[in-house]
MARFILUM-210254 format. One record per residue (C-alpha): residue number from 0; residue in three letters; x, y, z. Coordinates in Angstrom, 1 decimal. Layout:
N
pos,code,x,y,z
NUM,ALA,X,Y,Z
...
END
This chain:
488
pos,code,x,y,z
0,MET,28.5,134.2,6.2
1,LYS,28.6,131.6,3.4
2,SER,30.3,128.4,3.8
3,LEU,33.9,128.6,3.3
4,ASN,35.8,125.1,2.2
5,LYS,38.6,125.2,-0.4
6,PHE,40.4,127.9,-2.6
7,ASP,43.0,127.9,-4.9
8,TYR,44.7,131.1,-3.1
9,ILE,44.5,132.3,0.5
10,ILE,45.7,135.6,1.3
11,ILE,46.0,136.9,4.9
12,GLY,45.6,140.7,5.0
13,ALA,43.8,142.9,2.8
14,GLY,46.0,145.8,2.7
15,SER,48.6,147.4,0.3
16,ALA,49.8,144.1,-0.7
17,GLY,47.2,141.7,-0.4
18,SER,44.4,143.7,-2.3
19,VAL,47.0,143.9,-5.0
20,LEU,47.8,140.3,-5.1
21,ALA,44.3,139.4,-4.9
22,THR,43.5,141.5,-7.9
23,ARG,46.3,140.4,-9.9
24,ILE,45.7,136.7,-9.4
25,ILE,42.0,137.0,-10.4
26,GLN,42.7,139.2,-13.4
27,ALA,45.1,136.6,-14.5
28,ASN,42.4,133.8,-14.3
29,MET,44.6,132.1,-11.8
30,GLY,41.8,130.7,-9.8
31,SER,39.6,131.5,-6.7
32,VAL,41.0,133.5,-3.9
33,LEU,40.1,134.0,-0.3
34,LEU,41.1,137.3,1.1
35,LEU,41.1,137.6,4.8
36,GLU,41.3,140.9,6.7
37,ALA,41.2,141.4,10.7
38,GLY,39.9,144.9,10.2
39,GLY,36.5,145.9,9.0
40,SER,34.9,147.9,6.3
41,ASP,36.7,151.2,4.5
42,ARG,33.0,152.7,4.4
43,ASN,33.8,155.6,6.3
44,LEU,33.7,159.1,5.2
45,PHE,36.7,160.0,6.9
46,VAL,38.7,157.5,5.5
47,HIS,38.1,158.9,1.9
48,MET,38.7,162.3,3.2
49,PRO,42.3,163.3,3.0
50,ALA,42.5,166.0,5.6
51,ALA,40.9,163.5,8.1
52,VAL,44.1,161.3,8.2
53,GLY,44.7,162.4,11.9
54,LYS,41.1,160.9,12.7
55,VAL,41.3,157.7,11.2
56,ILE,44.6,156.5,12.4
57,PRO,43.5,156.3,16.1
58,THR,40.4,154.4,15.2
59,LYS,41.4,152.0,12.1
60,THR,45.0,150.6,13.4
61,TRP,46.2,147.9,15.5
62,ALA,47.2,149.0,19.0
63,TYR,50.9,148.1,18.6
64,GLN,53.3,149.5,21.1
65,THR,56.9,149.1,21.6
66,GLU,58.6,147.8,24.6
67,PRO,60.0,150.7,26.8
68,ASP,63.7,151.0,26.0
69,VAL,66.6,152.9,27.9
70,GLN,67.6,154.4,24.7
71,THR,64.4,156.5,24.5
72,GLY,63.7,157.3,28.0
73,GLU,61.9,154.3,28.7
74,ARG,59.0,155.1,26.6
75,SER,56.6,152.9,24.6
76,MET,55.9,154.3,21.3
77,THR,52.7,154.0,19.1
78,VAL,53.6,151.9,15.8
79,ALA,50.2,152.5,13.7
80,GLN,49.5,149.9,11.0
81,GLY,46.2,149.6,9.0
82,ARG,43.2,147.2,10.7
83,ILE,41.1,148.1,7.9
84,LEU,40.1,147.0,4.3
85,GLY,43.0,148.6,2.2
86,GLY,45.2,148.2,5.4
87,SER,47.5,151.2,5.8
88,SER,47.0,152.4,2.4
89,SER,43.4,153.4,4.2
90,VAL,44.9,155.4,6.8
91,ASN,48.4,156.7,5.8
92,GLY,49.4,160.2,4.9
93,MET,49.1,159.2,0.9
94,ILE,52.5,160.5,-0.1
95,TYR,53.5,158.7,-3.3
96,ILE,57.4,158.0,-2.6
97,ARG,58.9,154.8,-4.2
98,GLY,62.4,155.2,-2.1
99,GLN,65.7,155.6,-3.3
100,LYS,67.4,153.7,-6.3
101,ALA,70.4,153.0,-4.6
102,ASP,68.6,151.1,-1.6
103,TYR,66.8,148.8,-4.2
104,ASP,70.0,148.3,-5.5
105,SER,71.7,147.0,-2.5
106,TRP,68.9,144.6,-1.8
107,ALA,70.1,142.7,-4.9
108,ALA,73.8,143.6,-5.0
109,GLN,74.4,142.8,-0.8
110,HIS,71.5,140.6,0.3
111,GLY,71.0,138.3,-2.7
112,CYS,67.4,139.5,-3.5
113,SER,67.8,138.9,-7.1
114,GLY,65.0,140.7,-9.2
115,TRP,64.7,143.5,-6.7
116,SER,67.0,146.2,-8.0
117,TYR,65.6,149.4,-9.2
118,ASN,65.7,148.5,-12.8
119,ASP,64.0,145.1,-12.0
120,LEU,61.2,147.0,-10.1
121,LEU,61.0,150.0,-12.3
122,PRO,58.6,148.4,-14.9
123,TYR,56.2,147.6,-12.2
124,PHE,56.1,150.7,-10.9
125,ILE,55.2,152.2,-14.2
126,LYS,52.5,149.7,-14.8
127,SER,50.8,150.3,-11.4
128,GLU,50.8,154.1,-11.9
129,ARG,48.4,156.4,-13.2
130,ASN,50.2,159.9,-12.9
131,GLU,48.2,163.0,-14.1
132,SER,51.0,165.2,-14.5
133,LEU,54.6,163.0,-15.1
134,SER,55.2,160.5,-17.9
135,GLY,58.2,159.5,-19.7
136,THR,60.6,156.6,-18.9
137,LEU,59.9,156.9,-15.0
138,HIS,56.1,157.1,-15.0
139,GLY,53.1,155.3,-15.9
140,ILE,49.8,156.9,-17.0
141,LYS,47.5,153.9,-17.4
142,GLY,47.9,151.9,-14.3
143,PRO,45.3,151.3,-11.6
144,LEU,46.8,153.6,-8.9
145,PRO,45.8,157.2,-9.4
146,VAL,48.9,159.8,-8.6
147,SER,48.0,163.3,-8.2
148,GLU,49.2,166.7,-7.4
149,ASN,48.0,168.7,-4.5
150,ARG,44.4,170.1,-5.1
151,TYR,45.1,172.5,-2.0
152,ARG,48.4,174.1,-1.0
153,HIS,48.6,175.9,2.1
154,PRO,50.8,179.2,2.1
155,LEU,52.9,177.9,4.8
156,THR,53.7,175.0,2.7
157,GLY,55.1,177.4,0.2
158,ALA,56.9,179.3,2.8
159,PHE,58.9,176.2,3.5
160,ILE,59.6,175.3,0.0
161,ARG,60.8,178.9,-0.6
162,ALA,63.1,178.4,2.6
163,GLY,64.6,175.1,1.4
164,GLN,65.7,176.9,-1.7
165,GLU,67.0,179.7,0.4
166,PHE,68.9,176.7,2.2
167,GLY,70.6,175.7,-1.0
168,LEU,68.4,172.7,-2.4
169,PRO,66.9,172.5,-5.8
170,TYR,63.2,172.6,-6.3
171,VAL,62.1,169.0,-7.3
172,ASN,58.9,168.4,-8.8
173,ASP,59.5,164.6,-9.2
174,PHE,60.7,163.0,-5.8
175,ASN,60.7,159.4,-7.6
176,ALA,63.2,160.2,-10.6
177,THR,66.7,158.6,-9.5
178,ASP,67.9,161.4,-7.6
179,GLN,65.4,162.7,-4.5
180,THR,67.6,165.8,-3.5
181,GLY,65.7,168.7,-3.2
182,ILE,62.3,170.4,-2.0
183,GLY,59.2,170.3,-3.4
184,TYR,55.6,169.3,-3.1
185,PHE,54.6,165.6,-2.5
186,GLN,52.3,163.8,-5.2
187,THR,49.7,161.9,-3.5
188,THR,47.5,158.6,-4.0
189,THR,44.5,160.5,-4.4
190,LEU,41.8,160.7,-7.2
191,ARG,39.8,164.1,-7.6
192,GLY,40.4,164.9,-4.1
193,ALA,39.4,161.6,-2.3
194,ARG,41.9,158.9,-0.9
195,ALA,42.9,156.2,-3.2
196,SER,43.7,153.0,-1.4
197,THR,44.4,149.8,-2.8
198,ALA,40.8,148.7,-1.6
199,GLN,39.3,151.5,-3.6
200,THR,41.5,151.0,-6.9
201,TYR,43.0,147.5,-7.3
202,LEU,40.2,145.5,-5.2
203,LYS,37.3,147.5,-6.4
204,SER,38.1,146.5,-9.9
205,VAL,37.5,142.8,-9.2
206,ALA,34.8,143.1,-6.3
207,ASP,32.0,141.5,-8.1
208,LYS,34.2,138.6,-9.7
209,ALA,32.9,135.2,-8.4
210,GLU,36.3,134.2,-7.9
211,LEU,36.7,136.7,-4.9
212,THR,35.7,135.8,-1.7
213,LEU,36.3,138.7,1.0
214,VAL,35.7,138.2,4.7
215,LEU,36.3,141.0,7.1
216,ASN,36.9,140.9,10.8
217,ALA,38.7,137.5,10.7
218,LEU,41.8,137.1,12.9
219,VAL,44.0,134.6,11.6
220,THR,45.1,132.1,14.6
221,LYS,47.2,129.9,12.1
222,VAL,48.7,128.6,8.9
223,LYS,48.1,124.9,8.7
224,VAL,51.4,123.0,7.5
225,LYS,51.8,119.4,6.4
226,GLY,55.4,118.3,5.8
227,HIS,56.9,121.1,4.0
228,LYS,53.8,122.7,2.7
229,ALA,51.6,125.2,3.8
230,THR,48.1,123.7,3.4
231,GLY,45.1,125.9,5.3
232,VAL,44.3,128.7,7.1
233,SER,42.5,128.9,10.6
234,PHE,40.8,132.1,11.6
235,ILE,38.2,133.5,14.1
236,GLN,35.3,135.4,13.0
237,ASP,32.5,136.4,15.2
238,GLY,33.6,134.1,18.0
239,ARG,34.0,131.1,15.8
240,GLU,37.3,129.3,14.7
241,GLN,37.2,127.8,11.0
242,THR,39.7,126.1,9.0
243,VAL,39.9,126.7,5.2
244,GLU,42.1,124.9,2.9
245,SER,44.5,125.9,0.0
246,ARG,44.9,124.2,-3.4
247,SER,47.8,126.3,-4.5
248,GLU,49.3,128.8,-2.3
249,ILE,48.8,130.8,1.1
250,ILE,50.2,134.3,1.0
251,VAL,51.1,136.0,4.5
252,SER,50.6,139.8,3.8
253,ALA,49.6,141.0,7.1
254,GLY,52.4,143.7,7.5
255,ALA,56.0,143.6,9.0
256,ILE,54.6,143.1,12.7
257,GLY,51.5,140.7,11.9
258,SER,53.1,138.5,9.6
259,PRO,55.8,137.2,11.9
260,LYS,53.2,136.9,14.5
261,ILE,51.2,134.7,12.4
262,LEU,54.3,132.8,10.9
263,MET,55.3,132.1,14.8
264,LEU,51.7,131.1,15.9
265,SER,52.2,128.6,13.1
266,GLY,55.5,127.1,14.6
267,ILE,57.5,129.0,12.0
268,GLY,60.5,130.9,13.7
269,VAL,63.1,130.8,16.4
270,PRO,62.6,127.4,17.9
271,GLU,63.8,128.6,21.4
272,HIS,61.3,131.5,21.4
273,LEU,58.3,129.3,20.2
274,ARG,59.0,126.7,22.9
275,ASP,59.0,129.6,25.3
276,VAL,55.4,130.4,24.7
277,GLY,54.0,126.9,24.4
278,ILE,54.4,126.4,20.6
279,SER,55.9,123.1,19.0
280,PRO,58.4,124.5,16.2
281,LEU,57.9,123.2,12.7
282,MET,60.8,125.2,11.0
283,ASP,63.7,126.9,11.9
284,LEU,63.7,130.4,10.8
285,PRO,64.5,134.0,12.1
286,VAL,61.1,135.3,11.7
287,GLY,60.6,138.3,13.6
288,ARG,64.3,139.2,13.8
289,ASP,66.0,142.2,11.8
290,LEU,63.2,144.9,12.6
291,GLN,63.8,148.1,11.4
292,ASP,62.0,151.4,11.4
293,HIS,62.3,155.1,10.8
294,LEU,62.3,157.7,13.6
295,HIS,61.5,161.3,13.3
296,MET,61.6,164.4,15.4
297,SER,58.8,167.0,15.5
298,ILE,60.3,170.6,15.3
299,ASN,57.5,172.7,16.3
300,ALA,56.9,176.6,16.1
301,THR,54.1,178.9,16.9
302,THR,53.1,181.3,14.0
303,LYS,52.8,185.0,14.0
304,HIS,49.6,185.1,12.5
305,PRO,46.5,182.6,12.6
306,THR,47.2,181.3,9.4
307,SER,47.8,177.4,10.0
308,LEU,45.3,174.9,9.5
309,TYR,44.3,174.8,13.4
310,GLY,40.7,175.1,13.6
311,GLN,39.7,173.9,10.4
312,ASP,38.0,170.9,11.6
313,ARG,35.9,172.7,14.0
314,GLY,32.4,174.6,14.1
315,LEU,31.4,176.2,11.2
316,LYS,34.7,176.1,9.6
317,ALA,34.3,172.4,9.5
318,LEU,30.8,172.5,8.2
319,ARG,31.9,174.8,5.4
320,ASN,35.0,172.6,4.5
321,GLY,32.9,169.3,4.8
322,ILE,30.3,170.7,2.4
323,GLU,32.8,172.0,0.0
324,TRP,34.4,168.6,-0.2
325,LEU,31.3,166.7,-0.3
326,GLY,30.0,169.1,-3.2
327,PHE,33.1,169.8,-5.2
328,ARG,36.0,167.4,-3.9
329,SER,37.8,170.6,-3.2
330,GLY,39.2,172.8,-0.7
331,VAL,41.2,172.1,2.5
332,VAL,39.9,169.0,3.0
333,THR,41.6,167.6,0.1
334,SER,44.8,168.3,1.3
335,ASN,46.9,165.4,3.1
336,ILE,48.4,167.7,5.6
337,LEU,51.7,166.6,4.7
338,GLU,52.1,168.8,1.5
339,GLY,55.9,169.3,1.2
340,GLY,59.0,167.8,2.1
341,ALA,62.6,167.6,1.6
342,PHE,65.4,165.0,1.0
343,ILE,68.8,166.2,2.0
344,ASP,72.5,164.6,1.8
345,THR,73.9,165.8,5.0
346,THR,77.4,163.7,4.8
347,GLY,78.3,164.0,1.2
348,GLN,77.7,160.4,0.5
349,GLY,76.0,160.5,-2.8
350,GLN,72.3,160.3,-1.5
351,PRO,69.9,161.8,0.9
352,ASP,70.5,160.6,4.6
353,VAL,67.7,163.1,5.6
354,GLN,63.9,163.7,5.1
355,ILE,62.1,166.8,6.2
356,HIS,58.0,166.4,6.0
357,PHE,56.4,169.7,6.7
358,LEU,52.7,170.3,8.2
359,PRO,51.2,173.6,8.1
360,VAL,49.8,173.2,11.5
361,LEU,51.4,171.8,14.7
362,ASP,52.0,168.2,15.0
363,SER,50.4,167.0,18.4
364,TRP,49.9,163.5,17.1
365,ASP,52.0,161.0,19.3
366,ASP,53.3,164.0,21.4
367,PRO,55.5,162.2,24.1
368,ASP,56.0,165.3,26.1
369,GLY,52.9,167.5,25.9
370,VAL,54.5,170.3,24.6
371,GLY,52.0,171.4,21.9
372,LYS,49.1,171.0,24.4
373,GLY,46.9,174.2,24.7
374,ARG,48.7,175.8,21.4
375,THR,46.9,176.8,18.5
376,HIS,48.4,178.3,15.4
377,GLY,51.8,177.1,14.3
378,LEU,54.0,174.8,11.9
379,THR,56.0,171.5,12.1
380,LEU,58.9,170.4,10.6
381,LYS,59.1,166.5,10.9
382,VAL,62.8,165.6,10.7
383,GLY,64.1,162.2,10.3
384,HIS,67.3,160.0,9.3
385,LEU,66.7,157.5,6.4
386,GLN,69.3,155.2,7.1
387,PRO,69.2,153.6,10.6
388,LYS,71.3,151.0,11.4
389,SER,69.6,149.4,14.9
390,ARG,67.7,146.4,14.3
391,GLY,64.9,145.4,16.5
392,GLU,62.8,142.3,16.8
393,VAL,58.9,141.1,17.1
394,ARG,58.3,138.1,19.5
395,LEU,55.2,136.5,20.8
396,ALA,53.5,137.6,23.9
397,SER,51.9,134.0,24.3
398,ALA,50.2,131.5,22.2
399,ASP,46.9,133.2,22.2
400,PRO,46.4,134.8,18.8
401,ARG,44.3,137.6,20.2
402,MET,47.5,138.9,22.2
403,LEU,49.2,141.5,20.4
404,PRO,53.1,140.8,19.9
405,LEU,56.0,142.2,21.7
406,ILE,57.7,145.0,19.8
407,HIS,61.5,145.2,20.9
408,ALA,62.2,147.9,18.4
409,ASN,65.7,148.9,19.8
410,TYR,65.6,152.4,18.6
411,LEU,69.0,154.2,18.7
412,HIS,71.0,151.2,19.7
413,HIS,73.2,151.6,16.7
414,PRO,76.0,154.1,17.5
415,ASP,75.4,155.8,14.3
416,ASP,71.6,156.4,14.9
417,LEU,71.6,159.3,17.3
418,PRO,74.3,161.3,15.4
419,GLY,72.0,160.5,12.1
420,GLN,69.0,161.8,14.2
421,LEU,71.0,164.9,15.4
422,ARG,71.8,166.1,12.1
423,ALA,68.4,165.7,11.0
424,VAL,67.4,168.2,13.9
425,LEU,70.3,170.4,13.1
426,THR,69.1,170.5,9.4
427,GLY,65.4,171.4,10.5
428,LEU,66.6,174.2,12.8
429,ARG,68.7,175.7,10.2
430,PHE,65.5,175.6,8.1
431,LEU,63.6,177.7,10.5
432,LYS,66.5,180.5,10.0
433,MET,65.7,180.8,6.4
434,PRO,64.2,184.1,5.5
435,SER,60.9,182.8,4.2
436,LEU,60.0,180.9,7.4
437,ARG,61.6,183.0,9.8
438,ASN,59.3,185.7,8.8
439,GLU,56.4,183.5,9.6
440,ILE,57.7,182.1,13.1
441,GLU,56.8,183.6,16.4
442,ALA,58.7,181.2,18.3
443,VAL,60.3,177.7,18.3
444,PHE,59.0,175.6,21.6
445,SER,60.2,172.2,20.5
446,PRO,62.9,171.7,21.0
447,ASP,62.4,174.3,23.9
448,ARG,65.6,176.9,24.9
449,ILE,68.0,174.3,23.4
450,GLU,70.6,176.1,20.9
451,ALA,72.0,174.3,18.1
452,ARG,75.4,174.3,19.4
453,ASP,74.0,172.5,22.5
454,GLU,74.6,169.0,21.0
455,GLU,74.1,167.4,24.4
456,GLY,70.8,169.1,25.2
457,LEU,69.5,168.1,21.6
458,ARG,70.4,164.4,22.2
459,ARG,68.4,164.5,25.2
460,TYR,65.4,166.2,23.3
461,ILE,65.9,163.5,20.6
462,ARG,66.1,160.4,23.2
463,GLN,62.9,161.8,25.0
464,GLY,61.0,163.2,21.9
465,CYS,61.4,161.0,18.9
466,LYS,58.8,159.2,17.3
467,THR,58.2,156.2,14.8
468,THR,57.2,157.2,11.1
469,TYR,55.2,153.7,11.0
470,HIS,57.6,152.2,8.5
471,PRO,58.3,148.9,9.8
472,ILE,60.1,146.4,7.6
473,GLY,62.5,143.4,7.9
474,THR,61.0,140.7,10.0
475,CYS,60.3,138.4,7.1
476,ARG,63.1,137.6,4.8
477,MET,63.3,138.5,1.1
478,GLY,65.5,136.5,-1.4
479,VAL,66.5,132.6,-1.4
480,ASP,68.0,131.3,1.8
481,PRO,69.3,128.1,1.4
482,LYS,69.5,127.4,5.1
483,ILE,65.8,127.0,5.7
484,ARG,65.5,124.1,8.2
485,SER,62.4,121.8,8.8
486,LEU,62.1,120.6,12.4
487,THR,59.5,118.0,11.3
END
């Protein structure tokens, strides 16, 4: 590796945020950028193949696990986060969803995050987006991030969308309008049938610029601080630790789990906790606290006919599908699997509180009870409550940067969260009774032999079977906080 010394900007994490920030800094001629990524290259066929999302998540992510918790059956849950160039944008489901307008507005109105309301952010959404079919006042058509319609739509996904309309939901062709309520096909961050990660879009546009230095497989150990200023970064690569200095800024964009870990290793966090693991505290901040995440349940059913995506990744079918994708960027492999979804307001609050992702195949990923083992053709409704109130915490396991942090997720600790998940499950079970899905289904096996009226049985099912949706947030505060206190 070439000798590193000093840069204007050092960015930790070349993921969904870091790749964008590095690109924008270079495009604005603001100076030199060192971009550090703990993972490796994204030069992997499966990374760029949308339908291979299930193959890249187990191999290109951090092995983060939640601590066992009594509220969720004393289970540890996987919280997959990208460890690869492009970060989670190189391993995620590629669904293009901005979020709900009311949530952004609450950041600004209730939490003091000036400049983060929906109307404040909309120009940036538009600037970033290159939408192939939507335009007008809500969408961009010239940005660096491609947003595409599904190149492949499975017949079972069509049955799900018809069932949603039978349920009473409006058909929606834009889940990023001001009201998400409805059912439809997701748009995806893909281009001509291939994944469009931030590495392949933003970062690729400046890859040949002399101002950019990208270092892969670099495990950051600490941000160096002098007085009240971050001055440098130490990292390990190939077993050797080195320190690089910054002339201007250091940006920590290592995700909601990685970022607090790095800050705490640097002495920025809750002093009592830092001292417990042998780190001298420099700054008293609640780093790592207020962890939030979405949970979901997988409602699984076998189908009457062998029409699902089962077996498309095996044998001659896999060979045929791969050749079609390599040659024409078409066919089954262009599917992101999560082709369609729904947003439902189950409480009459004026915005959706339940989301459904539909899979035209059985969801066996992170299956906590093994109920899908040995089954073949089927479908899954991933149902989840969108507004959990439980709050967790990320803590250091030790002062050793090679150790993964401890994730105390505290799922279902708030009394409103289990009822929210129950509403999501009941909504999903009602979906399966709509004619268009009922005609396809042989039997529901998860939940197994639990009737909708058996709420206590469904609560047990939720506690034992809930999974994360890999959307952790909240551990590094936004906004302006006058209570920051230096301990030096």
